N, C-alpha and C positions, 0 to 999 in steps of 0.2 A: 531169243538168242541175240538180236540186235541190241536190246536193252541191256543184257548182261555184258556184252562187249563194250558198249558205251560206258557203263559203270566202271568196268575194269580199266578202260583207257583214262577215265577221269581220275581214278585212284592213282594210277601210275604217274599222271601229270602232277597231281597234288603232291605226291611223295618226292618227285624230282624237284618241284619248286621249293621244298623245304631246304634242300641243299644248295640249289643255285637257281633262284627265280630270275625271270627275264631282267637283263641289264645288270646282273650282279658283278660283272667284270667291267671296269671303267678305266679312264685315263690314269696313267701312272702318276702318283703324287697327289691325286684327289683325296680330299678328306671325306670319308663316308662313315655313316653310322647305320647299323643294322638293328632294327627294332621289330616288335610284333604288337598286334592288337588281337583280341579274341573274337571280334565280330565285325561285320561290314558296318561302316558308319551309316546310320539312318539318313543323315542329310549333311551337306556341307554348306548350307545356307545359314549365315549367322542369325537371321531373323526367325528361323524355324527350329534351330537346334535346342535340345533339352538335356543332352546326355554327354558324358565325358568322352565317349568314343568319337562322336562328332566334334566335340570341342578340341580334341587332340589335333585335328586337322585345322579347324578354323582359327585357333589361337596362334598358329604358326604361319598362316598365309594371309591373315588380316591383321591390321594394327589399328587400335583405337586412339582416342585423344590422349589417353595415358596408357602406361604399361606397368608391369610389376618386375622388379629385379629378382635375382635368385633368392633373396630373403623375404620376398613378398611385399617389399616397400614400393610405394607409388613412384614412378619415374615418368619423364616426358615420353610421349609417343608421337603421334602426328602433331599434337600441340606442343609447341616449343615453350609456351608460357601461358599463364592464366591469372586472372584477377578475380577476387571474390568480394562481394559487397559486404558492408559492415554487418548487415543482418544475416549474412550467410545464405541468402536466397537467390542471388544472381551471380552466375559464373560467366566470365567472358574469356573465351579461349582464342589464342592467337596461333594459327596453323603455320608450320614451317614451310618455307617457299620451295624446298627441294623434295617434298613428299610427292611421290608419283604412284599412279596405278601401273599395273604390269603391262598395260598397252601404251604407256608413255604419257597418258593424260595426267595433269596435275590433280592431286586430291584437294577438293574444295570443301568449304564449310557447308555448301548446299548438299554435298554427298551425305553428310551426317544428318542434316535436317530431313532429307528424303528417307534415309535408312530408318531413323527412329520413328517417323510418322508412318512408314510402311509397317513396322512391327505393331504399332498401335491401331492401325486400320483394322476394324473388325473382320473385314473380308480376308485378311492375311491369316487369321486364326492362329496367331502365335501363342504357344503355351507359356511363353516367358514374357508376355507383354506387361505383366504386373510389375516387373523389375524396373520399368520406366515410370511407374506411378508417382515417384517423388517429383516428377516434372509437372508443372502447372498445366492443367487441362488434359493431362494424359489419360487418367482413368475415365473421365467423362467421354472422351473421344473413343476410347477402346470399347466402351459399353454402348456405343451408338447414341449417346446423349449429348454429344458436343461436336464441334467442327475441328478439322485439322488445323485451321488457321488460329484456333484458340490454344493450341498446344504451345507451351513455353519454350520452344526451340526455334531459333531464327538465324539464318545466315545474313549477317549485316553486310558482308562483302565476301569475296572469294576466300579470304584468309581469316575472317573473324566470325566466330560462332557465339551467340548469346543464349544462355540457358537460364530460365526462370523456374525456381522450385516452389512447391507449395509451402514447405517448411525447411528450415535449415537442416541439412542432412550431412552429418559429420563424415560419413563414409562415401560421399558422392564421387570423389576422385577414384575410389576403388571400383565403383560401379562403371565408370567410363572406361575401365580396363577390361570389363567383362565382355564376353563375345556377343551378347545381344546388343550392346552399344557400338559394335563395330560399324564402320561405314560400308556402303555398297555403291558400286558404280551405276549411277542412275540410268544413263543411256543404255547400258547393257541389260539391266533388269527390266526396263520398260520395253526393250526390243524383243526379248526372248524369255518367256515364262519358264523355260527349262534351262536357264543359264547356269544353274548349280547342279545339274544332273550328272556332270562328268568333268573330267579334266579337259584342258584345251583352251583355245583362244577365247571362248565365250565365258570362261571362268576367270573374270578379271578381278584381281586381288591387289593388296597394297602392303603385304607383310614382308618379313625377312626371307620367306621361301615361297616358291611357286608349287602348285600341284601339277607336276609335269606328266604324271601317268596315274591312271586308276583302273586296274583290271579288277572289275567287280568280283567280290567274294574270293579274291586271290591275293592282291597286294596293291599298294599305292606308293608313289615316289614323290618326295619333296626335293626340289633343287633350289639352290641359292638364287634369290631374285636380284638380277643386275640393276633393276630400276629402284631398288630399295634405298632410301636416303642414307642409311647407315650400313650399306653393304660391306664397306671396308672392315667393319668390326664383326662381321658374321664369319665364323671360322669354318663351318661345315659347308662342303660343296654339294653334298647329296645325303638324303636320309631315305633308306629303303625300309618300308614297313610291310611286313608279311602278315596276312590275316590267318591266324592259327587258332581254331576254335578250342582244341583240346589243350588244357593247361599242362597236362603231362607231356604232350608233344613239344610245347613251347619250352618247357624246362629242359627237356632232352636236347633241344636245339641250342639252348644257352650253354649247356655243359659241353656240347660238341664244338662250341666256338662259332656257331653260325648266327648268334644273336649277341649283342653287346650289353644288353640291359633287360631286366625284368622288374616290373613294378608299375602300379597303376599310373597312367592309363595304358602304358605300353606292356600289356601282358600281366600275368598274375604269378606270383610265387606260389606254386601248387602246394596244397596242404601236406602231401606226402614228402615234399622236399625241404620243408622248413627246418626240421631237425638236422638234416644233412648240412644245410647252409649255416646253421648255428654252430655246429661242431667245427666247421672249416673256418669260421670267423668271417664269412662272406656276407652274412645277412645284415642288412642295415634296417633297423626298425625305428621309426619316428612317429610319435603321436601327432595327429593333426585334426583340424576342425571338420570331422566327418563322422557319420553314424550309419550303422546298418539297422534298418527297421522294417517291420512288416506293416504295410498299409492295410486298412480294413475297409471294405465296402459297406458303408452304413445304410445303403439302400436295399441290401439283401435282407430277406426275411429273418434269417438266423443271426448273421453278424450285425444286423441293424439293432440288435438288442444290446444295450450298454452293459448289462451284467454278464452276458456271454463274452463280450470283448474283454471285460475286466478279468473274467475267469481264465481266458486264454493267456492274457498278459502275465498273470500271477503264477501260472503253472509252467513257467519256463525257468530252468536252472541255467542262468546265464554264466555263472562262474564255471560250471561244468562244461558249457559250450566252448568258452574261450580257452580253457585249459586242455580239453581233450579233443576238440574238433578243429578249431581255427589255429590255435597254438602259435599265434604270431604276436603275443604281447598285448592283445586287445583288452579293453576294460569293459566289464558288464555295464550296460546302459540302463540306468534307473530314472532317466529324464530324457528330454528330447534335444537339449542343447549340449554339445560336447564340452568337457572341461577345458579344452584348448581355447574356448571363447572366453574372453575376459569377463570375470564376475560369475562364472558358472563352474569354477574349479572344485566346489564342494558338493556333496550329496545334498539335494534339496528336501529329502525325506518324503517323497511322493509315494514310494512303495518299497517293499523288501524283495530281495531276490529269492526266487523259488519259494514263495509263500503259498504252499500247497493247501493249507487249511483255509486261508482266505479265498483261494481260487475255488475251492469246493463250495464255500458259502455263496459266492457270486454265481456259480453254476446252478445251484439250487434255486436261487431267486430268478435267474433267467429262464430256467426250465418251467418254473411255475407261471411266469408271464407269457411264455410261448405255448403253454398247455402240453408240455412234453413230460412224460413220466419216467422214461429210461434214457440215460445219457447216451447209450449205444444207438439211439434213434437219431442222434445228431451226427451229421457228416460235414466236415469243413474241408474245402478244397484249398490247398496251399499252392499258389501259382508262382513259378519261378521262370527265369530265362535260362536257356541251356548253359549249364556250367557244372563241373564236378564239385566245386566248392559249395555253390548254392544248393545243390542236391544233398550233399552231406549234412549241411545245416538243417535243411528241411526235414530230412529223415530223423535227425536227433530230436527236433521239436515234435514231429509226428509221434515218435515213440513216447516222449514225455507226456503229451496230451492223452494218449491212450492209457498210459500207466496211471497217471495221477487223476484224470478226470473221467476216464472210461468212454471218451468220445472217439469217433472214427475220423480219420482225415485221409485225403488223397493228395498226391503230389502231381501237379500238372506243369510240364516243362515245354516251353516253346522258344523259337528263335527270337532274338532281341527286338527287331522291329515289330513283329507280331505281338510280342509281349507288351511293349510300350503302348501299342494301339489298344490292347485289351484293358490296360489300366485306365487309359483316358476314357474309354467307353464304359467303364465300370462293369466290365464283363469278367468279374472275378469275385472271390470272397475275401481271401487273405493273399496279399502279394508282396514279395520282397523287393526292396529297393535300397540302394545306398545313396546317401546324400552328402555331398561335399559343399562346404560353405562357398557361396559366390563371393562373399566378402566377410571379413572377420567381425561379425556382429550376430547377436542372437536372432535378429529379424530374419536373417537368411534361412533359418530353420523353422520359423513360425509364420512368416507373412504369407506363405503359399496356402495356408489354411484359413485365411481371412474370410473368404466366402467360398461357397461350394463351387462356383464357376471360375475361381481364380486358377490360372494356369498352374499345372503341377500339383494341384490339390489331390485329384484322383481318388478321393474317398467318398464324396457326396456329403461330407460333414460341414456344417457351419453352425455358428453360435453367435448370437447378437452381442452377448457380453464379451466374448473373445474378440470380435471385430472391433468393439469400442475400445478395448485395451490396446490393441495393435495401433489403432488410429491415434489414441491418446499418446502412445509412446513417441510417435513421430512429431509431436508438438512440444515435447519436454526437452529443455536444454540442459538441465541439471542431470549429470550422468548417473548419480546414485538414485535419484527419483525415477529416472527412466528405467534403470536396471530393475528396480522393484516392480514396476508395472509389467515389464516383460516376464518376470518370474511369475507374476499373477496369471499372465496369459498361458504360460507353460503349465502351471498347476491346473488350470481349467481344462486344458487338453488331456492331461493325465487323469483327470477325474472321469472324462468321457471316453478316453482311449480310442480315438479313430485311427491312431497310429501306435503300434507296439514297439517300443525301443528294445533292441537286442544287445548290441555292443557298440562302443566307440572304437573307431578304426585306429589302427596303426598303419603307417605306410611302409610295408615290407618290400624291400628291393634288393637286388644283387646287380653288380656292375663290374665290367671288365676294367682292369687296371689302366688300360690305355685311354679310357674315356674320362674326360675331365669336366667338372661342373655339372654333371648329370644328377642333380639333387632336387627333389620336390620341395617347394616352399611350404609354409604352414597350411596352405589351402590345397596342397597336392599338385600345384601347377608346375610344369617343367617348360620353360621357355627355351626352345632349341637354339635360339639366337645366341645364347651364352655358352653353349656346349662346344667342346673341342675334342679332337682325338689326336693322339700321338702315334708315331710309328711304333709297331710292336717289335 
């Protein structure tokens, strides 16, 4: 009886929060934005984050050396200027004197040096450490084969940071805008291992907003940071973010006027609502550098067979999926790098969509290699995180595999943090994931598979030839030659299929008329610093 009453009370509280969560009424004239996300952020530590839900917080409460404007172009952040050596391998950043932490301390070059070396420290176990590998000595230190002092990042003084790269990296200034490259307040991090566990004084940040409240699994609140160097140009006073797991509920809340925007990462336009928003003219659909794919655990007995993986990949009707299930203008993905990335706008001819005859040929080869006589003896588990959309997609693919290949499949759904942990631990067979480019280059989609232990690989797959191609691409200055090498690397992955591409994303969103500048850039980022609201 006590358990039933507690569950009823929790349900009533959750429902009441949807209409008016704590702090929903504030000072007259304050500019507020009401948003949602569909799950609890797994972490708000920039050195540990790997997902867009965590990134939605981190990108707005921390600022890196550089930032991105609403069009995705590099702009100054904590660094007011920088110089690059003639060979493109040495960057010298000059930090602005008025950049401060939320506790009033100045942001120093040493905060960046500490933060980056912290990410690379093997004991930190950062899944995103590899994104710092362009830096001299970074990979060796991260693998326990080098020293921190050999990493090519050094605070020359409080306002000067020198960075030495292994090779000229044309997108390095985009990297320094990414959340893994954000600084952290050294004294705070060293004093408290749980500094990023909650909102409050211990969560010292340097961005346009502060995390003023975090009611776990309910909501969080961002407030304008008075210590931010450019606070005068931040329009919003407060951003209320409600955690709403149900996509249908979030869309109902938007239609009721309780949310101002829906679109990744701030909620999802539910599949059942897309046609309605299209008809009303409210749906905004923009292609961007992102892909929805199924990762495959190659250490599993069944999915470790290349021919089984190829059978599964070829037995998917992607056109039918995007036309009948997702219905948001997505494009069937027949490669791993989206066409929004320069040089990858055309089909590379790796495979055909819904090539069922080819799929059956691969299946027959795989069954022979595994000593299986009947395809019904094969069961593949499709792992997803809790979501109405992911469930609908998985059911569609499940039905297709049963119909075309005669194999069985099960759908296993878990909450987001548990799901991410299982992927990392290779505790799955086939698992869905979306991937948005960290920077607009093909490497952002390929480099994570460079080795089996590269953070975010999550497949167990590695290939010496593939690694050599990725490494070679980093040394090539000629853009056409580099592009050719990256396409060779993509082709090799498609031959072995440790990742099954499904579709290239469109960023579908709806936004209230009184909200201004709430537009995702080509990488799907929304910098709330540039958003404004007008009186309704």
